C-alpha positions as CSV (number, residue, x, y, z in Angstrom):
1,M,-0.1,11.1,-31.8
2,T,3.1,9.4,-30.9
3,N,4.3,6.0,-29.7
4,N,1.6,3.3,-28.9
5,N,-1.4,5.5,-29.2
6,K,-1.3,5.6,-33.0
7,T,-4.6,4.7,-34.6
8,S,-4.4,1.2,-35.9
9,Q,-5.6,0.8,-39.4
10,G,-7.6,-2.4,-39.5
11,S,-4.8,-4.8,-40.4
12,N,-4.4,-5.2,-36.6
13,Q,-6.1,-7.8,-34.5
14,I,-7.5,-8.4,-31.1
15,W,-5.9,-10.7,-28.5
16,K,-8.7,-11.7,-26.2
17,F,-8.1,-12.7,-22.6
18,G,-10.5,-13.5,-19.7
19,D,-11.0,-12.1,-16.2
20,A,-8.4,-11.4,-13.6
21,I,-5.3,-11.3,-15.8
22,N,-2.6,-10.4,-13.3
23,T,0.8,-8.7,-13.9
24,D,2.5,-12.1,-13.4
25,D,0.3,-13.5,-16.3
26,I,1.4,-10.5,-18.4
27,L,5.1,-10.9,-17.6
28,P,6.1,-13.7,-15.2
29,G,8.5,-12.5,-12.5
30,K,11.2,-14.9,-13.5
31,Y,11.5,-13.0,-16.8
32,A,12.0,-9.6,-15.1
33,P,14.5,-7.3,-16.8
34,L,17.0,-7.9,-14.0
35,M,16.7,-11.6,-14.7
36,V,16.9,-11.8,-18.5
37,G,18.1,-8.3,-19.5
38,E,16.5,-5.1,-20.6
39,E,16.8,-6.2,-24.2
40,N,15.0,-9.5,-23.7
41,Y,12.2,-9.3,-21.1
42,H,9.4,-8.4,-23.5
43,K,10.0,-11.6,-25.4
44,Y,8.4,-13.5,-22.5
45,T,5.1,-11.5,-22.4
46,F,2.2,-13.9,-21.7
47,A,4.8,-16.8,-21.7
48,H,2.6,-19.0,-19.6
49,L,-0.9,-18.1,-21.0
50,R,-0.1,-17.6,-24.7
51,P,3.5,-18.7,-25.5
52,E,3.1,-17.5,-29.1
53,F,2.1,-14.0,-28.1
54,A,5.5,-12.2,-28.0
55,E,6.6,-13.6,-31.4
56,T,3.3,-13.1,-33.2
57,V,1.8,-9.9,-31.8
58,Q,2.1,-7.0,-34.3
59,P,2.5,-3.3,-33.4
60,G,-1.0,-1.8,-33.3
61,D,-2.7,-5.0,-32.0
62,V,-5.2,-4.5,-29.2
63,L,-5.7,-6.6,-26.0
64,V,-9.2,-7.2,-24.8
65,G,-9.8,-8.5,-21.3
66,G,-12.5,-9.1,-18.7
67,W,-12.8,-7.8,-15.1
68,N,-9.9,-6.7,-13.1
69,W,-7.2,-6.6,-15.7
70,G,-3.7,-6.1,-14.2
71,L,-4.3,-7.1,-10.7
72,G,-1.4,-8.1,-8.5
73,S,1.8,-6.2,-8.1
74,S,2.5,-2.8,-9.3
75,R,5.6,-3.9,-11.3
76,E,5.9,-1.5,-14.2
77,Y,7.8,-3.9,-16.3
78,A,4.6,-5.8,-17.2
79,P,3.0,-2.8,-19.1
80,S,6.5,-1.8,-20.2
81,A,6.8,-5.2,-22.0
82,L,3.5,-4.4,-23.8
83,K,4.8,-1.1,-24.9
84,K,8.0,-2.6,-26.2
85,L,5.9,-5.0,-28.3
86,G,3.9,-2.1,-29.7
87,V,0.5,-3.0,-28.2
88,A,-1.8,-0.1,-29.2
89,G,-4.0,-0.4,-26.1
90,I,-6.2,-2.5,-23.9
91,I,-10.0,-2.6,-23.6
92,A,-11.2,-4.4,-20.6
93,K,-14.3,-4.6,-18.4
94,S,-12.3,-3.1,-15.5
95,F,-8.7,-2.5,-14.5
96,A,-6.7,-2.8,-11.3
97,R,-6.0,0.9,-10.3
98,I,-2.2,0.8,-10.1
99,H,-1.8,-1.1,-13.3
100,F,-4.3,1.3,-15.1
101,R,-2.1,4.2,-14.1
102,N,1.1,2.4,-15.1
103,L,-0.4,1.8,-18.6
104,I,-1.5,5.4,-19.0
105,N,1.8,6.8,-17.7
106,L,3.7,4.7,-20.2
107,G,1.4,5.9,-23.0
108,I,-0.8,2.8,-23.5
109,P,-4.5,3.6,-23.7
110,A,-6.5,1.6,-21.1
111,I,-10.3,1.8,-21.8
112,A,-12.8,0.3,-19.4
113,G,-15.8,-0.7,-21.7
114,P,-17.7,-3.6,-20.1
115,E,-20.7,-3.3,-22.5
116,I,-18.6,-3.9,-25.6
117,V,-15.9,-6.4,-24.6
118,D,-18.2,-9.4,-24.9
119,F,-18.8,-8.7,-28.6
120,F,-15.1,-9.0,-29.4
121,Q,-13.4,-12.3,-30.4
122,D,-9.8,-13.4,-30.4
123,H,-8.1,-12.3,-33.7
124,D,-11.0,-10.1,-34.9
125,P,-9.6,-7.3,-37.1
126,I,-9.6,-4.0,-35.3
127,S,-9.2,-0.3,-36.0
128,F,-8.6,1.5,-32.8
129,D,-8.7,5.3,-32.1
130,P,-8.8,5.8,-28.3
131,I,-8.3,9.6,-28.4
132,N,-11.4,10.1,-30.5
133,G,-13.3,7.3,-28.7
134,H,-13.8,5.0,-31.7
135,V,-13.2,1.4,-32.4
136,T,-14.2,-0.8,-35.4
137,V,-14.1,-4.5,-34.8
138,A,-15.1,-7.0,-37.5
139,N,-16.7,-4.2,-39.5
140,T,-18.9,-3.0,-36.6
141,D,-18.3,0.5,-35.2
142,Y,-18.4,1.1,-31.4
143,R,-18.0,4.2,-29.3
144,L,-15.5,4.0,-26.5
145,P,-16.0,5.6,-23.1
146,P,-14.1,8.9,-22.8
147,L,-10.6,8.8,-21.5
148,G,-10.7,11.9,-19.3
149,A,-8.6,15.0,-19.9
150,F,-5.7,14.0,-17.7
151,A,-5.2,10.6,-19.5
152,E,-5.8,12.2,-22.9
153,E,-3.0,14.7,-22.3
154,I,-0.6,12.0,-21.4
155,L,-1.5,9.7,-24.4
156,K,-1.3,12.6,-26.9
157,A,2.2,13.3,-25.7
158,G,3.2,9.6,-25.8
159,S,3.8,9.1,-22.0
160,L,3.7,10.9,-18.8
161,M,7.5,11.6,-18.9
162,E,7.2,12.8,-22.5
163,H,4.4,15.1,-21.5
164,F,6.7,16.6,-18.9
165,R,9.5,17.0,-21.4
166,Q,7.2,18.8,-23.8
167,H,5.4,21.1,-21.4
168,N,7.8,21.3,-18.3
169,R,4.8,20.3,-16.2
170,F,2.6,17.3,-15.4
171,P,-1.0,17.2,-16.7
172,G,-3.3,19.2,-14.4
173,E,-0.6,21.5,-13.0
């Protein structure tokens, strides 16, 4: 595996959020790349909800959310900021459709798992293997819902564009 879909090895942690986290919560519009620069926009991820996030998140950490994660606009720079920070994936009860596709296309696993999310707590240690459908949180093992072949192909390549570069086609073609 490449990029953000590397299996985290237990030294990583969960960042837990609630329901209806929108793209402006993830990256407020005033910090868009055109406003603060391509080299800086990720430094403002969750600036209004969790000001410490961008400076303390570690590559391989996993975000956990409630219902309707990523609602709002279809701005790709919100998931792009998560990728730049090395977020390994997101497990939420449900996702806004466009945001879900943006995450997958950028190579960030997005897993809808409503039955397990409530068991996870902020800063719990996590080992995350979305391709094999496995997560261990606070020494408890859980099975993840399957990704689907299309998403799995993209994530194994690292992103949709990387898949195209490697195979000269898009998944499913």
